[in-house]
N, C-alpha and C positions, 0 to 999 in steps of 0.2 A: 857105465851110467853117468853121463856128463852132471855139475852140479845144477842145481835148480830146476832139474826134473825130475819127476817122481814116476812110481811106478805105475802110477795109473796115466802118463802123458800116451802120444802116442807120438811115431815117429815117424815123419813126413821126409822117405829118400827124396823124392824130387828128382832134383840132375846130379845128383851127388857122385854118380859114373861118370861123371862127364865138369870135374872142379872147375876145368879152364875155360870152359860155358856159361859158368853161374854170371860171371859180372857179365858180360854180354847180356845175353838172356834176361839180368838183371833190369840192361840200362831200356833193353828195348821193350821190354813188360813195362818199366815207367814211364816209358815214352805213350804207349798206347792208353796206358791208363789214366793219363793225363786228356787225354783226345777223347776219351767215351766220358769223363768227367762232363770236359768242355762242350761236345756234340751233342751229348744227350740233354744236358742241364738249357742249352739252347731252345733245342728241338721242345722242351715243355714248355720256358718261359714265353717262345716264341708263337705258340698254341694258344697260351693263355690268355696273352696282350694281344693278339691280332684277332678280332672281331671275324672279320674273312674265314677264320681257320675255324671255328666253333661249330664243328660240321664231325660226322660219325668218324671218318677218316682220319682227321687229326683226333680227337677222340683216342681210338684204338692206338694211334701214331704214340701219345702221348705214353697213357699204359706204356705200351713197349720200350719208348726212352726209360720211365721208371722202372721196369721190371730190368733193363741193362745196365741200371744205374746200382741197383741193390744186387745184383748176378754178382757187377763183378768187386762192390766193396764188400762179399762177403769171402771173396777168396783171394784177390791181389794184393789187398795189406799185409796178410798173415803169411802170403807167398813172400812177398820181399824181403819181407823183417827174418825170412829162413833163408834166401840166396845173400843178403849181405852179414847174417851173422855166423859164429862157429855153431850152434845148435839147431836144430831142424825140427825141433820136437813142437808140438802144439796141445792143450788139456783135455781131457776128457769132453767136457763142457764144452767148449771152443772145437772141438771136432765133431761132438753130437750137432753142435748148431748149423756146422758149416755143410755139414753132409744134410741134414735137412733142409738148408736154404737152396743147395744145391738141388736137391731133388723135386723141390717146391717148386722152383724160379723156372728149372728147365722144363718141368711138365705142362707151367702156365703160360711159358714163350708157343709151346705146341699147341695150344686151345687159342690162344688170342692170335695167331698166324692164320688158325682155322677159321676167328670170326671175322678177321681181314680178309682173306679170300670170299667170303659169303658176303661182305658189304660192297667188293668188288664186281662180286655177280650180279647185285641188288640196281649198284651205277649203271654197268654196260648192258645189262639185260631188260630191266625195269626201270630206266630213266624218269619216266612220267610219277612213277609212285614211288620214288627212291625215297622219301623224306617220311611218307609214307609207313612202308617196310621198316626202315632204319631209324623210326621214334628213339628220340634220346631216350626214356625211360626202358627202351628193349636194349639199348645200347649200353647201359649203366647195368643190368640186368645179365648181359650178357658177361662182360668183365667179372662184375662181381663172382658169377657161376665160377668163372675159370681160376680165379685168387683163390676162394674159398674151399672149392673144392679140391684140387689142387693141395691146399698145406693141411686136409684131413689126411689125406692118404699119404703124402708123406710123413705125416708126423707116425703114423701107423706103420709105416715101415721101416723107420730110423728106429722104433721105440724096440721090435720084433731083432732087429738088427744088435741094436746093442747089448739086449738080452742076452745074446746069444754068449757062450763064455769062450774064450780067447788064450786061453791056457799060458799066458804069459807072451803073448805073442803083441807086438805094439809097433812093427814096422809095416808102414801104407807104403808101398811102391808107386807115388803117384807124390802132384807135389800141393794135392789140397784134398780133403777127406771126404772120397766118393763112395756112396754106399755099397759099390760093387767090389770095390777092393776090402770093404771093412766085414762083407760076409764071406768073402775068401781067406781073409785071416783068421776067424774062427778054426775052434779045434772042433767042430760038431759041421755034421751036415743038417740042414733042415728042409724037408720035402715041401715043407706047409710055407715055410718062408717062399720059397722058390717058387710055388703055385701063383701066390698073391703077386709076389714082380712078377709076373709072366701076365698075367690077366691086368694088372695098372699099366704094364706096358701098352699093351693091345690098346687101351682103353686113351691111355693118355700121347702114345706117338702113332699108332698105324689109323686107329680113327678120324682125328686131327689130318692127318696125312690123305686119307682119303676123301675126306669133305673139300681140302685143298683142290686133290687132284681133277672131281666130280664139278666142282665149280669153276676153275679153268677150261675142264672138257668145256662144260656149256657155253662159256665165255667166247671160247675159240672158234664154236659153230657157229655164234653170233656174230664172229666179227667178218667170218669167212664170208657172212653176205653181206659185206658193207662195201660199196661198190667207191665210195667219197675217199679220196686219197688225206684230207683233213682231216675227217673222222677216223680213220684206222691211225693217226699220229697221236690223238687227243686218247684215244684207249690204250694205245702202247704206252704214254706218259701216263694216265692211269693205273694199268697192273702192272707194269717195267719194275716200278719199285720193287713192291711187294714180291712179286716173281723172283726178285735176286735176294733178296732176305732168304726169302723159302729156300733154292734152293741152295745158299751157301749154309746155309742152318741143319738142313735136313740133307744133304750131302755128307755134311762133316759128322752126325749122327752116325747116320748108316756106316760110314765107312769105319770109323769107332768099333761099333757093337757088333757089326756083320760080318766081320773077318775071322778065321778061323784064330784063335786065341795062343798064344807060345811066347818064349821067350824074349824073340827078337820082336815080335807085334807090342809085347808089354810097354818095350821100350821106346818104338815107334810113336804108340799111345798117348805116353806123355806132349810128344808134340804135337799129336793131332788134337789132346786135348786145350793146350795151348791155343792153338786156332777159335775153339768157340769160348775159350774163356775171355781172351781179348783181343782176337782180330775181328770177328762179327759183331759183339756189341761198340767196337770203333768204327764199324763199317756203314752198321746204319743209319746213323743219323750222317751220312758223308754222303748215303745211297738215294737217302731218302731226297734230302737238300740240292744234292746237285741234277738231279735228275728232276726236281717239282720248281715250276715256275715260281709257284702260291709262297714256299717257302721262301725263296730268295729275295720275293722282293717282300716280304714280312718283314725279315733280317735288314733288307736296306730303306723299310720306313722306321725302324725301331732306331734302325744307326743314327737315322735323318733327324728323328724328333731331340734325340739327346745330344747331338751335335749342334742344333742353335742356342 
């Protein structure tokens, strides 16, 4: 046991099996981390400053950007410290907080993407009643429900997981404290925890995905009736960015958790986890800003005002 680490600390093995890659990975992660901070902060700032972006779509987008900032900041700083330093440890409290945040924010993103899909359905299929359906109070309540419901469930799961005896097992074969790895290194099997985790996974993963698929199914049926090329283009611009983010996010999660478990997969899983920890949060603002004229115009307007 290295100096400075106690018997209650967890060891994050991370990419220690490939020491020659650790420096390269740390540089890549640092670059993406800066992009995440700048990109998502810009989305939040622009959505707040430009009154034309005070709409439900950008309200949800600002929440998604804030969520990505919280998620990244709960994992990446500790990850960079472990990649740069000789020790790979994290304190017991730090691991508990990190696992809770990772679980909570991951589930919240699933719900937010579902809410955004419903918003796109209302915009495309009910354009005349859009502002009545998506009134500000409803938007705020949906976002608040997404944040609070996942927090309660994440705290419950993490409390149960950290209550399991570990028999001295402190090595987590990942670069952050993920709840599934923490349950795996426990020296007892908890059927109750497994059932609770399964039920919550269905609630926060499959149910939101079903809402997204139903929303886009209805949108697709409505789009097929459109004969105007200009309207087609407008619908694609409206839904394309969100659909791209959904595909990246759910595609990575499904690839991560639906493959058969094994030693080869565990090594591969670290790099897949790296995708949804640093790559997807960095792509979200780029996808929305590059495909969206409103965001680009708002940025140009703010920059022109500041240059005067």
